[in-house]
C-alpha positions in Angstrom: 65.0 249.2 120.1 65.1 252.4 118.1 65.3 255.9 119.1 61.7 256.9 118.8 60.2 258.4 121.9 57.2 256.5 123.5 53.6 257.9 123.0 52.7 260.0 126.1 49.2 258.6 126.1 50.6 255.1 126.2 53.0 256.0 129.0 50.1 257.4 131.0 48.0 254.3 130.4 50.9 252.1 131.4 51.3 254.1 134.7 47.6 253.9 135.5 47.7 250.1 134.8 50.8 249.7 137.1 49.2 251.8 139.7 45.9 249.7 139.7 47.9 246.5 139.8 49.9 247.8 142.7 46.8 247.9 144.9 45.5 244.5 143.9 46.8 241.1 144.7 48.5 239.0 142.1 46.5 236.1 140.4 48.3 233.0 139.2 46.2 230.4 137.3 47.4 226.8 136.9 45.9 226.0 133.5 45.3 222.6 132.0 43.4 220.7 129.2 41.4 218.5 131.6 41.1 217.2 135.1 43.9 215.0 136.2 46.8 216.7 134.5 48.3 217.8 137.8 47.1 221.4 138.3 46.4 221.1 142.0 49.6 219.1 142.4 51.6 221.9 140.7 49.8 224.5 142.7 50.7 222.9 146.1 54.4 222.5 145.0 54.5 226.2 144.1 52.8 227.0 147.6 55.5 225.0 149.4 58.2 226.8 147.6 56.7 230.1 148.7 56.3 228.7 152.2 60.0 227.9 152.2 60.7 231.5 151.5 58.9 232.4 154.8 55.8 233.8 153.1 52.5 233.5 154.8 50.7 230.8 152.7 47.2 229.6 153.6 45.1 226.8 151.9 41.8 228.2 151.3 40.2 225.2 149.6 41.8 222.3 147.7 39.9 219.5 146.0 42.1 216.4 146.3 39.5 214.0 144.9 41.1 211.3 147.2 44.5 211.5 145.5 47.1 210.6 148.0 50.0 212.3 146.3 48.0 215.6 146.4 46.9 215.1 150.1 50.6 214.4 151.1 51.6 217.9 149.8 48.9 219.5 152.2 51.0 218.4 155.2 52.7 221.3 156.9 50.6 224.0 155.2 48.0 225.9 157.1 44.4 225.2 156.0 41.3 227.3 156.3 38.3 225.7 158.0 35.8 224.7 155.4 32.4 226.5 155.5 29.5 224.0 155.8 26.1 225.0 154.3 22.9 223.0 154.7 21.0 222.9 151.4 17.9 220.6 150.8 19.1 218.1 153.3 22.7 218.0 152.1 25.7 219.4 153.8 27.8 221.4 151.1 31.4 222.3 151.7 32.4 225.8 150.5 35.2 228.3 150.6 34.9 230.6 153.6 35.5 234.1 152.0 35.0 236.1 155.2 37.3 234.0 157.2 40.0 234.4 154.5 39.6 238.1 154.5 39.9 238.2 158.3 43.0 235.9 158.2 44.5 238.0 155.4 47.5 235.8 154.3 50.1 236.8 151.8 49.1 234.0 149.4 45.9 231.9 149.5 45.2 228.8 147.5 41.6 228.4 146.1 41.0 225.5 143.8 38.4 225.3 140.9 38.0 228.8 139.7 34.9 228.0 137.7 33.0 226.5 140.7 29.4 227.7 141.3 28.9 228.4 145.0 26.0 227.1 147.1 23.0 229.3 147.8 23.6 231.6 150.8 27.2 232.4 149.8 27.9 236.1 149.1 28.8 235.6 145.4 27.2 233.0 143.0 30.6 232.2 141.5 34.0 231.3 143.0 35.8 233.6 140.5 33.9 236.5 142.2 35.1 235.3 145.6 38.7 235.4 144.2 38.2 238.8 142.7 37.3 240.2 146.2 40.4 238.6 147.6 42.5 240.3 144.9 40.9 243.6 145.6 41.8 243.2 149.3 45.4 242.9 148.2 45.8 239.1 148.7 47.7 237.0 146.2 45.7 234.0 144.9 46.7 230.7 143.4 43.9 228.9 141.5 43.3 226.2 138.9 41.3 226.1 135.7 40.5 223.8 132.9 40.3 225.1 129.3 36.7 223.8 128.8 35.5 226.4 131.4 36.4 229.4 129.4 33.3 231.3 128.3 34.4 231.9 124.7 35.2 228.2 124.1 32.1 226.9 125.6 30.2 226.3 122.4 33.3 224.9 120.5 34.1 222.5 123.3 30.4 221.4 123.5 30.5 220.5 119.8 33.8 218.7 120.2 33.1 216.7 123.2 29.3 216.4 122.9 28.9 217.6 126.5 27.8 221.1 127.5 29.9 222.7 130.4 27.7 224.9 132.5 30.2 226.2 134.9 32.1 228.9 133.0 34.5 231.8 133.7 34.6 235.1 131.8 37.7 235.4 129.5 38.5 238.7 131.1 39.3 236.9 134.4 41.8 234.7 132.5 43.2 237.6 130.5 43.7 239.7 133.6 45.7 237.1 135.5 49.2 238.2 136.3 50.5 234.8 135.6 49.3 231.6 133.9 51.3 228.4 134.2 50.3 225.7 131.7 50.2 222.1 133.2 50.4 219.9 130.3 50.2 216.0 130.0 50.0 213.9 126.8 46.7 212.2 126.4 48.0 208.7 126.6 49.6 209.4 130.0 46.4 211.1 131.2 44.3 208.0 130.1 46.9 205.8 131.9 46.5 207.9 135.1 42.7 207.6 134.7 42.8 203.8 134.5 45.1 203.6 137.4 42.5 205.4 139.6 44.8 208.5 140.1 42.1 210.9 138.7 38.8 209.5 139.7 37.5 206.5 141.6 37.4 203.3 139.4 33.7 203.3 138.6 33.9 207.0 137.8 37.0 206.6 135.7 35.4 204.0 133.5 32.4 206.2 132.8 34.7 209.2 132.1 36.8 207.2 129.6 33.7 206.2 127.7 32.4 209.9 127.5 34.4 213.1 128.1 37.9 211.5 128.4 38.0 210.0 124.8 41.4 210.3 123.3 40.2 212.6 120.4 38.5 214.9 123.0 41.8 215.1 125.0 43.9 215.9 121.9 41.5 218.7 120.9 41.4 220.1 124.5 45.1 220.0 124.7 45.5 221.9 121.5 43.0 224.6 122.7 44.9 224.9 126.0 48.2 225.3 124.2 46.6 227.9 121.9 45.2 229.9 124.7 48.5 229.9 126.5 50.3 230.9 123.2 47.9 233.7 122.6 48.4 235.0 126.1 52.2 234.9 125.8 51.8 236.8 122.4 49.6 239.5 124.1 52.3 239.8 126.8 54.9 240.3 124.1 52.8 243.0 122.4 52.4 244.7 125.8 56.1 244.6 126.5 56.9 246.1 123.0 54.3 248.8 123.6 55.6 249.7 127.1 59.2 249.9 125.8 58.4 251.7 122.6 59.9 248.9 120.5 59.0 249.5 116.8 61.0 246.8 115.0 59.1 243.7 114.1 60.0 240.5 116.1 59.8 237.3 114.2 58.2 235.3 116.8 54.7 234.5 115.5 53.1 234.4 112.1 50.8 237.4 111.6 49.6 238.5 108.2 48.2 241.8 107.1 46.1 242.0 103.9 46.0 245.6 102.4 42.9 246.2 100.2 41.7 249.2 98.2 38.6 250.2 96.2 39.5 248.1 93.2 38.8 244.8 91.5 41.8 243.0 93.2 40.5 243.5 96.7 38.3 240.4 96.9 41.0 238.2 95.5 43.4 239.6 98.0 41.1 238.7 100.9 40.8 235.1 99.6 44.5 234.7 99.0 45.2 236.0 102.5 42.8 233.5 103.9 44.5 230.7 102.1 47.9 231.9 103.2 46.8 232.3 106.9 45.3 228.8 106.7 48.4 227.2 105.4 50.6 228.9 108.0 48.0 228.6 110.8 48.6 232.3 111.4 46.5 235.1 112.6 45.6 237.5 109.9 44.1 241.0 109.5 42.6 243.0 106.6 43.4 246.8 106.5 41.8 249.5 104.4 43.6 252.9 104.6 41.4 255.8 103.9 43.4 258.7 102.7 41.9 262.1 101.9 41.6 261.2 98.3 39.8 257.9 99.0 37.5 259.7 101.4 36.0 261.4 98.4 35.1 258.2 96.6 31.5 257.9 95.5 29.1 255.9 97.6 29.1 252.7 95.4 32.9 252.5 95.7 32.8 252.9 99.6 30.0 250.3 99.6 32.3 247.9 97.7 35.1 248.4 100.3 32.5 247.7 103.0 31.4 244.5 101.5 35.0 243.3 101.2 35.8 244.1 104.9 32.6 242.2 105.9 33.7 239.2 103.7 37.1 239.3 105.5 35.4 239.2 108.9 33.2 236.2 107.7 36.5 234.4 106.7 37.9 234.8 110.2 40.0 238.0 109.8 40.1 241.1 111.9 39.0 244.0 109.7 40.6 247.4 110.3 40.0 250.8 108.8 42.9 253.3 109.1 42.8 257.0 108.4 45.9 258.7 107.3 47.3 261.0 104.5 50.2 258.6 103.7 49.0 255.1 103.0 52.4 253.3 103.2 53.3 255.1 106.4 50.0 254.1 108.0 50.5 250.4 107.0 54.1 250.3 108.3 53.2 252.0 111.6 50.2 249.6 112.1 52.4 246.6 111.3 55.0 247.5 113.9 52.3 248.1 116.5 50.8 244.7 115.9 54.1 242.9 115.2 53.0 241.8 111.7 55.7 240.0 109.7 53.9 239.4 106.4 52.1 242.0 104.3 50.0 240.9 101.3 49.3 243.7 98.6 48.3 243.7 95.0 50.6 244.2 92.1 51.2 247.8 91.3 48.7 249.1 88.6 50.9 252.0 87.5 53.4 251.3 84.7 56.3 253.1 83.1 56.7 256.9 83.7 53.6 257.1 85.8 55.1 254.7 88.3 58.5 256.5 88.2 56.9 259.9 88.6 54.0 259.2 91.0 55.4 256.2 92.8 53.4 253.1 94.0 52.4 251.6 97.3 54.5 248.5 96.8 57.8 250.5 96.2 57.1 252.6 99.4 56.5 249.5 101.5 59.6 247.8 100.3 61.7 250.8 101.0 60.2 251.4 104.6 59.6 247.8 105.7 62.3 246.1 107.7 62.0 242.5 108.9 58.6 242.4 107.1 58.0 240.1 104.1 56.0 241.6 101.2 53.8 239.3 99.2 52.5 240.5 95.8 49.3 239.2 94.2 49.2 239.6 90.4 46.0 240.5 88.6 44.7 238.5 85.6 44.9 240.0 82.2 41.5 241.5 81.3 40.3 242.6 77.9 38.4 245.9 77.7 35.0 244.1 77.8 35.9 241.8 80.6 37.2 244.8 82.7 33.8 246.5 82.1 31.9 243.3 83.0 34.0 242.9 86.2 33.4 246.5 87.1 29.7 246.2 86.7 29.7 242.9 88.7 31.6 244.6 91.5 29.1 247.4 91.6 26.2 244.9 91.8 27.8 243.1 94.6 28.6 246.3 96.5 25.0 247.4 96.4 23.8 246.3 99.8 20.1 246.2 100.4 18.9 249.7 101.1 22.3 251.3 100.1 21.4 253.4 96.9 23.6 256.3 96.0 21.9 259.4 94.5 23.9 259.7 91.5 21.9 262.6 89.8 22.3 264.8 92.8 26.0 264.3 93.0 26.3 264.8 89.3 24.5 268.0 89.5 26.8 269.1 92.4 29.9 268.1 90.4 28.7 270.1 87.3 27.9 273.1 89.5 31.5 273.0 90.7 32.9 273.3 87.1 30.4 276.1 86.3 31.7 277.9 89.4 35.2 277.4 88.1 34.4 279.1 84.9 32.5 281.9 86.7 35.3 282.5 89.2 37.9 282.6 86.4 35.8 285.2 84.6 35.5 287.2 87.8 39.3 287.0 88.3 39.9 288.1 84.7 37.5 291.1 85.3 39.4 292.1 88.5 42.7 291.6 86.8 41.6 293.8 83.8 40.5 296.6 86.1 44.0 296.6 87.7 46.0 296.0 84.5 48.5 298.7 83.9 48.7 299.8 87.5 50.0 296.6 89.0 52.7 294.2 87.9 51.8 290.9 86.2 53.0 288.9 89.2 50.4 290.6 91.4 47.7 289.8 88.8 48.8 286.2 89.0 47.8 286.3 92.7 44.2 287.2 91.8 43.8 284.0 89.7 45.5 281.9 92.3 43.0 283.2 94.9 40.2 282.1 92.6 41.8 278.6 92.4 42.0 278.5 96.2 38.4 279.4 96.5 37.3 276.7 94.1 39.5 274.0 95.7 38.1 274.8 99.1 34.4 274.7 98.0 34.3 272.1 95.2 37.3 269.9 95.2 40.1 268.8 92.9 38.5 268.6 89.5 36.9 272.0 89.4 40.0 273.6 90.9 42.3 272.1 88.2 39.9 273.4 85.6 40.1 276.8 87.2 44.0 276.6 87.2 44.1 275.8 83.5 41.4 278.3 82.5 43.2 280.9 84.6 46.5 280.3 82.9 44.8 280.5 79.4 42.9 283.7 80.3 45.9 285.3 81.8 47.9 284.4 78.5 45.2 285.9 76.3 44.4 289.1 78.2 47.6 290.1 79.8 50.6 288.6 77.9 51.7 290.1 74.6 50.6 289.6 71.9 47.2 290.3 73.5 44.0 288.2 72.5 46.3 285.3 71.3 47.7 282.2 72.9 51.1 282.9 71.4 53.8 284.4 73.5 56.1 287.0 72.3 58.7 286.8 75.1 59.8 283.2 76.0 60.2 284.2 79.6 56.5 284.4 80.0 56.3 280.7 79.2 58.2 280.0 82.4 55.8 282.3 84.2 52.7 280.6 82.8 54.1 277.2 83.5 55.0 278.2 87.1 51.6 279.6 87.5 49.9 276.4 86.3 52.0 274.2 88.6 51.5 276.5 91.6 47.8 276.6 90.9 47.5 272.8 90.6 49.7 272.3 93.8 47.6 274.8 95.8 44.4 273.1 94.6 45.6 269.7 95.8 46.8 271.1 99.1 43.4 272.9 99.7 41.6 269.8 98.8 43.5 267.7 101.2 43.1 270.3 104.0 39.4 270.3 103.3 39.2 266.6 103.4 41.2 266.2 106.6 39.0 268.9 108.3 36.0 267.1 107.4 37.5 263.8 108.7 38.5 265.6 111.9 35.0 267.0 112.3 33.4 263.6 111.9 35.8 262.1 114.5 35.1 265.0 116.9 31.3 264.5 116.5 31.6 260.7 117.0 33.8 261.3 120.1 31.4 263.9 121.5 28.4 261.4 121.0 30.3 258.6 122.7 31.1 260.9 125.7 27.5 262.2 125.9 26.0 258.6 126.0 28.7 257.3 128.4 28.1 260.2 130.8 24.4 259.8 130.9 24.5 256.0 131.1 27.0 256.3 134.1 24.4 258.3 136.0 21.4 256.1 135.1 19.6 254.4 137.9 17.3 252.0 136.2 16.9 249.9 133.1 14.0 252.0 131.8 16.3 255.1 132.1 19.1 253.3 130.2 16.7 252.4 127.4 15.4 256.0 127.1 19.0 257.3 126.9 20.1 254.6 124.4 17.1 255.1 122.1 17.5 258.9 122.0 21.3 258.9 121.3 20.9 256.1 118.6 18.2 258.0 116.9 20.4 261.2 116.9 23.6 259.5 115.7 22.2 257.0 113.2 19.0 258.8 112.0 17.0 255.6 112.9 14.0 254.5 114.7 15.0 251.8 117.2 13.8 249.8 120.1 15.7 247.8 122.8 14.2 244.4 123.6 14.9 242.3 126.6 14.1 238.6 127.3 11.7 237.6 130.1 12.6 235.0 132.8 12.0 232.2 130.2 14.4 233.7 127.8 11.7 234.8 125.2 12.1 238.3 123.8 9.3 240.7 124.6 8.4 244.3 123.7 8.7 246.7 126.6 5.6 247.2 128.6 6.1 251.0 128.8 4.5 252.5 125.8 7.0 255.4 125.7 9.8 252.8 125.2 8.0 250.7 122.6 6.8 253.5 120.4 10.2 254.4 118.9 10.0 251.3 116.6 6.8 249.4 116.3 6.5 246.2 114.4 10.0 244.7 115.0 10.2 241.0 114.1 10.4 239.2 117.4 11.4 235.9 115.8 14.5 237.6 114.3 15.3 239.3 117.6 15.0 235.8 119.3 17.4 234.4 116.9 19.9 237.2 117.5 19.5 236.7 121.3 20.1 233.0 121.1 23.1 233.1 118.6 24.7 236.4 119.6 25.0 237.4 116.0 23.8 240.4 113.9 20.8 239.7 111.7 18.3 241.5 109.5 18.6 244.0 106.7 22.1 244.4 105.2 23.5 241.4 107.0 24.0 237.9 105.7 21.4 236.4 108.0 17.6 237.0 107.4 18.4 240.0 105.1 14.8 240.3 104.1 13.9 241.7 107.6 12.9 245.4 107.6 15.2 246.4 110.5 18.7 245.4 111.6 19.1 243.5 114.8 22.2 243.6 117.0 23.0 241.7 120.2 23.6 243.7 123.4 25.9 241.8 125.8 28.3 242.2 128.6 31.4 240.2 129.4 29.3 237.0 130.1 26.1 236.8 128.3 23.7 238.4 125.8 21.4 240.8 127.7 19.0 242.0 125.0 18.6 243.0 121.3 18.6 246.3 119.5 16.3 246.6 116.6 17.3 249.5 114.5 15.5 250.8 111.3 17.9 253.5 109.8 16.9 255.7 107.0 20.2 254.9 105.2 22.1 251.7 106.0 25.4 253.4 105.1 25.0 255.4 108.4 25.2 252.0 110.2 27.6 249.7 108.1 30.4 252.2 107.2 33.4 250.9 109.0 33.7 254.0 111.3 30.0 254.1 112.0 29.9 250.4 112.7 32.7 250.8 115.3 30.8 253.6 116.9 27.6 251.5 117.1 29.6 248.5 118.6 30.9 251.0 121.3 27.4 252.3 121.9 26.1 248.7 122.3 29.0 247.8 124.7 28.3 250.9 126.8 24.6 250.0 126.9 25.4 246.4 127.8 27.8 247.5 130.6 25.2 250.0 132.0 22.4 247.3 132.0 24.8 244.7 133.7 25.8 247.3 136.3 22.1 247.9 137.2 21.3 244.2 137.3 24.3 243.6 139.5 23.3 246.4 141.8 19.8 245.1 142.0 21.1 241.5 142.7 23.5 242.8 145.4 20.6 244.8 147.0 18.3 241.7 147.0 21.1 239.5 148.4 21.7 242.1 151.0 18.0 242.2 151.9 18.0 238.3 151.9 20.9 238.3 154.3 19.4 240.9 156.6 16.1 239.1 156.6 17.9 235.8 157.4 19.8 237.6 160.2 16.7 239.1 161.7 14.9 235.8 161.5 17.7 234.0 163.3 17.9 236.7 165.8 14.1 236.7 166.3 14.0 232.9 166.7 17.0 232.9 169.1 15.5 235.7 171.3 12.0 234.3 171.3 13.2 230.8 172.0 15.1 232.0 175.1 12.7 234.6 176.3 9.6 232.6 175.9 11.0 229.4 177.3 12.0 230.9 180.6 8.6 232.5 181.6 6.8 229.5 180.2 8.9 227.2 182.4 8.0 229.3 185.5 4.4 229.4 184.6 4.2 225.7 183.9 6.1 224.9 187.1 4.1 227.2 189.4 0.7 226.0 187.9 1.6 222.3 188.2 2.7 222.9 191.8 -0.6 224.5 192.6 -2.6 221.7 190.9 -0.6 218.8 192.3 0.1 220.1 195.9 -2.9 222.2 196.5 -3.8 220.4 199.8 -0.2 220.7 201.2 0.5 224.4 200.3 0.1 227.2 202.8 -1.9 230.3 201.7 1.2 232.5 201.4 2.9 229.9 199.2 -0.1 229.8 196.9 0.0 233.6 196.7 3.7 233.6 195.8 3.1 231.0 193.1 0.1 232.9 191.8 2.2 236.1 191.7 5.0 234.3 189.8 2.4 233.1 187.2 1.1 236.7 186.8 4.5 238.3 186.6 5.8 235.8 183.9 2.6 236.1 181.9 3.0 239.9 182.0 6.6 239.5 180.8 5.4 237.3 177.9 2.7 239.7 177.1 5.3 242.6 176.9 7.5 240.5 174.7 4.8 239.8 172.2 3.6 243.4 172.4 7.1 244.6 171.5 7.3 242.3 168.5 3.9 243.3 167.2 4.7 247.0 167.8 8.0 246.7 165.9 6.2 244.9 163.0 3.5 247.7 162.9 6.2 250.4 162.9 8.2 248.8 160.1 5.0 248.3 158.0 4.2 252.0 158.4 0.6 251.3 159.4 0.8 253.2 162.7 -1.4 256.3 162.7 -0.3 259.0 165.2 -2.9 260.6 167.5 -1.1 263.8 168.0 -2.5 266.2 170.5 -1.0 268.9 172.6 0.4 267.5 175.9 2.4 268.9 178.8 5.7 267.1 179.2 5.1 267.0 183.0 1.9 265.0 182.5 3.6 262.4 180.3 6.5 261.9 182.7 4.0 261.6 185.6 2.0 258.9 183.8 5.1 256.9 183.1 6.3 257.1 186.7 2.8 256.0 187.9 2.9 252.9 185.5 6.5 251.9 186.6 5.8 252.5 190.3 6.3 248.8 191.1 9.4 248.4 189.1 11.0 251.5 190.6 10.6 250.3 194.1 14.1 250.5 195.8 15.4 253.0 193.3 15.8 256.8 193.8 14.5 258.6 190.7 15.3 262.4 190.3 13.3 264.4 187.8 14.8 267.7 186.6 12.2 270.1 185.0 13.2 273.6 184.0 10.5 276.3 184.3 8.4 277.2 181.3 8.4 273.9 179.4 6.2 274.2 176.3 3.6 271.7 175.5 4.6 269.1 172.8 2.5 268.1 169.8 2.7 264.3 170.0 1.0 260.9 170.5 1.2 260.8 174.3 0.7 257.1 174.4 3.7 256.5 172.1 5.9 259.0 173.8 5.1 257.3 177.2 6.1 254.0 175.6 9.5 255.5 174.7 10.1 256.7 178.3 9.0 253.3 179.7 11.4 251.4 177.3 14.2 253.7 178.3 13.6 253.3 182.0 13.1 249.6 181.8 16.4 249.5 179.8 18.1 251.3 182.6 16.6 249.1 185.2 17.8 246.0 183.3 21.5 247.1 182.8 22.2 248.9 186.1 22.9 247.4 189.6 19.9 247.2 191.9 19.5 250.4 194.1 21.4 252.6 191.8 20.0 256.1 191.1 18.2 257.2 188.0 17.4 260.6 186.6 15.1 262.1 184.0 16.1 265.5 182.6 14.3 267.9 180.4 16.0 270.6 178.3 14.3 273.3 176.2 16.1 274.1 172.8 15.4 276.7 170.1 13.4 274.2 168.0 13.0 271.1 170.2 12.5 269.7 173.6 15.0 267.2 174.7 14.2 264.4 177.3 17.0 262.3 178.7 17.2 259.2 180.9 20.4 259.2 182.9 21.6 256.1 184.9 24.7 255.4 187.0 25.5 252.0 185.7 28.5 250.6 183.9 27.9 252.7 180.7 28.0 251.9 177.0 30.9 250.0 175.5 33.0 252.0 173.2 31.7 252.2 169.6 28.4 250.6 170.4 26.4 253.7 170.8 24.6 253.6 167.4 24.2 249.7 167.4 22.1 249.8 170.5 19.1 250.9 168.5 19.3 247.9 166.0 16.8 245.3 166.1 17.5 242.3 168.4 20.8 243.8 169.4 21.7 243.3 173.1 24.7 244.5 175.0 26.3 241.7 177.1 26.8 242.7 180.7 26.8 240.8 184.1 24.0 243.1 185.4 21.8 242.7 182.3 18.6 240.7 182.6 16.9 238.8 179.8 15.3 240.6 176.9 14.6 240.3 173.3 16.5 243.4 172.1 13.5 245.3 170.6 12.9 248.1 173.2 15.4 250.6 171.9 14.6 249.8 168.3 11.0 250.6 169.1 12.0 253.9 170.8 14.0 255.0 167.7 11.1 254.1 165.3 8.5 256.0 167.4 10.8 259.2 167.8 11.6 259.2 164.1 8.0 258.9 163.2 7.5 262.1 165.3 10.2 263.9 163.4 12.7 263.7 166.3 16.1 262.1 166.9 17.4 259.7 169.6 20.9 258.9 170.6 22.9 257.3 173.4 26.2 258.4 175.0 28.2 257.8 178.1 27.9 260.4 180.9 30.7 262.6 182.1 30.5 261.0 185.6 29.9 257.4 184.4 26.7 255.7 183.4 24.7 256.0 180.2 22.5 258.9 178.9 19.7 258.0 176.5 18.0 261.2 175.1 15.5 261.9 172.5 14.1 265.2 171.0 10.6 266.2 170.0 10.4 269.2 167.5 8.7 272.3 168.3 7.6 273.0 164.7 4.5 274.9 165.5 3.3 277.1 168.5 0.7 275.6 171.0 -3.0 276.8 170.5 -4.0 279.8 172.6 -6.9 278.8 174.8 -9.8 281.4 175.0 -10.6 282.8 178.6 -14.2 282.3 179.8 -16.3 285.3 181.3 -15.3 284.4 185.0 -11.6 284.3 184.3 -11.8 287.7 182.5 
């Protein structure tokens, strides 16, 4: 470890990561190449070790597949009951997530991370169940085979000839706190398979002939080992970053190929590919853009872009670095990525130029420690061959649509030289006007100011011309003998030389400052554009809004017409139905977009796939799948394919994909919640109806059959009692059905209110008349204050509210207990309350009483379907009022609702007699 201080941003990111991890549970994955290597066995052994340490270990779900040694390890461990789900006549066994969250152990074992849950579960995938457990702070042990990783799905399908449909996003694997590789040689695994220790004999024979061929197992084993090695390497890099370690550790071969805008770049990339292949090493290609290289003409920059894209096609990671010092940037990047081999071209400078100006190779050798430097020599080219090679490179670098405007730039460069001459003449005129009154040293400052001006506006070439002209003019006009380049006093030679050197140095410094300011401005603009689109996408509420935001920002940043295409349910790309979303770019090639969607690769103009297309097509994806395609038609392809612009576009597309995925997940969660709620209501309705219809039907059938069969033997009063029982139970059934129909009408919003002005006293009187029979044996007290205003309401519905509240009180209070109806007048509403003297409301249940089909359990309660209070709430809310329940101060329950006094009652005109 060296003495360098850690980067504050890195320290802050580290603290935030550790803070986030402290709140989550730890995920440990037992990782293997195939089924049967012993992942579940190793997981149970680890669980038993934790159990011996007195930790609370719970087996959530383990698939033993009939293996006796695995089943034996389950003895002594607490297991969670399996959740059984009926699906299409089959009973499926699933992990019970809710029971696990309620049990809340320290460690839970959940097998088969890639498993797809049965319909009706909260999440479609088991890894989503595990993510919820981790967010609840529960540690999880699970198992995973390499073929279930999403990024390897296509490769494994090609190797094994079998497509694996159950996959896990790579981010789940990467975010795991610990991965334990469970390895077994292919021959031993095949032996276990033949012995029936993996599958049943008939299944084992089929597996050996298909997926479990030895070649497949060798390939899967190598993939598993590589994934584990890559993870260990990533952990090592994180450790180095967290501890500010800058020295390179020779633990893994990692190659960096450094290229520039020259003929050797393509050979360097191909040589780096061969070296990486021979060493089986990870390799990167880097281009360092210094202020000097930032001023390259368009054709040179296009050539660099072509080489970087070639490197990506050959499997390298292409990186563009921006720094004033090329060697320092390469060394710093090498230490950050733990690169131990650097491939560069042979120095082009020779002799005194290399000694005076230095070279990249010499700087790397002097600064690199524990890093090997590889030099690639360039072939000897004659003058004609060099010219042909340069022309060939220019032809290759001219991507379709990338044409630089040489005449305009040439004119601009010539203008700079003309300005250099003009500014020198102006400086000479100013100096001549002050000659004789100021010292020559002060006149030198006038010419230096002119050099600074030219360097700031026009760059290095014109500024050097201004410096040379300034020295010559100063010698001719202000140094004796005048009007001659000869110098009478030799000390003026030193003055002129110093003036020339200072002018050239100042011009270079000003050019570098100007270039760096321009680069900083571009970076600030890109950061601002990224912040703006991220902020707007975060607040978007629909896919249409996301598309509008994305199209607008893409057009502003890349000067392009564009359209975002999404597939339909069959996976076919379609134009958006909304005209406003489709008019940004009309005529996009749907077939090219379909290819991009299917292959998750860029295609179209400027790419290597279907370059004849008019637009460029980019896939939009989230962590799991391709969501759509961006068709983009830029005015200039360099706005898209320059390295910094390409990274910005990739970030844009990533933000768009995440926003679309968020909206779709939210919609899916909403639909799932609605399905769950509908299923709950359906079950509650069926349960209530089956009970509350069966009881009155049994009474009606029994009473009616007694009347029919025993008519001759029954006394008149017995017949009367049986008839009354039939009528009462029929009325009870009628009320039940009416409640259900009323609730359905209120939910559907088809109820039309017949609002009229009614006295509250009349509404209460009508209700008491209708409930006269039910209120027998009860003492009911009505408290009416004087001056109660009339209410503007549907009297029939408000009467129904009072009836339901009184019937609820009769149902849940002891027989003979008192009831009260109280009316209070407020500033903006009339409040009506029904007070009972029963057992009251259970604590915390006040708001749930108004939910559909909810019934409080109490000994005094009579049967009901649980819709009366829900109907009350719906009616009161339709009138613009509120209803609530609470416990009374002296016991019992108080149900009160308010009706708004939002307008004064009409004034009735008096007739002639009353006057």
